[in-house]
Phi, psi and omega in degrees: 000150180247156175294160178294160181296150179303145177089347178248131177281133181279159177281122184249122178223151174231138176218145172273133187237148180242351177207154180230132175271182187291327178290322174297315179298322176298311181294322178297315177297319179299314180294319178301312181296318180294320175295319180299311180301328182274358180093012181233052189257039177036052172115327178283144175266333177218145179306132177278175177307146182310318178303324177294315174301312176304313178298320176304311184284331172292321185290326180306322182283346183274342185279123185301328187258024177244133173240128186260135175242136175246135173256137183232143171241118182052047177070008178254127181297124184240351181180180177195174172205164176229142169259127180247119179275153181286153171303153180304325186278002172264073181298321182301332183240029185288347180266358184242141175231171182245141171263120187229167175044043177281124172205163171225141171296147185298331183290344182266354181287151177090008182244005178088003183292322182296318179293324180288323174301313183293317179296320178293320178296323179293317180295322181293314183300314182298316178297335178270007173091011176276149183246345186227138173236125179245156179203163172225155184209145170299144182297340180278351186264075190298317182298316183293317182300313181299314182298318181293323174298316179294337180272003177095012177279139184255129179286134175235000176190167177225140173242109182298343179244041186290323179215161180234108188228130176059035177082006178219157180285137173244130181294149173246146183248145185240131182232156176217152176221130175277120181280137183245148173288138182265000000 
C-alpha cells in the first residue's frame, strides 16, 4: 500500500469488529506483514506463512474476552489493536484490561491513526466499566513508547529479558493508565 497523495488528508477511521470477511483478512494480513517487516509485529520477528496469519486473525474473534479494533486509512485496513478483558474469576483485577497487539503498517504512520486507535480502545474500555488500561512494548519501539507517554501512560516496570531478537535480549516496558471519564 502507498500513502495518500501529498496535500490531501486521508480519511482516518477506527471500528470495533465482530466479524471479518475474506477481504478484511487479506488487508489485515498485508498490514500485519508490513508491520512485522518494520519491526513492530507484536512478537513475530519475520512474517509467518500467510495461512498462520489468517488463522490468527480468525481466531482473535473467537476468544470471548478479546475485542478487536481496526484502523483504516482511506477505507484500507492499516492497523489494529485488541482489548483483552480479565477472566471472570479474576475479581481482584476486574477493573483492569490490557491493550494488546497494537500495530500500524509503516505507510499509515503520521496521519493520526495510532492515536485514534488507542483513543477508541480507551473509550471502549471505559464504557465497559474498566478503570485501568495496561500494556507492554519492546524498548526498541520508540514511536509507540513516545505516543503512549503522550497519552498519559505511566511506565511501572521493565523486564530486561522481554524479547530475544538478533541474538540478544531486548527489554520490555510496562505501562498503565488510569482511565478518566471525558
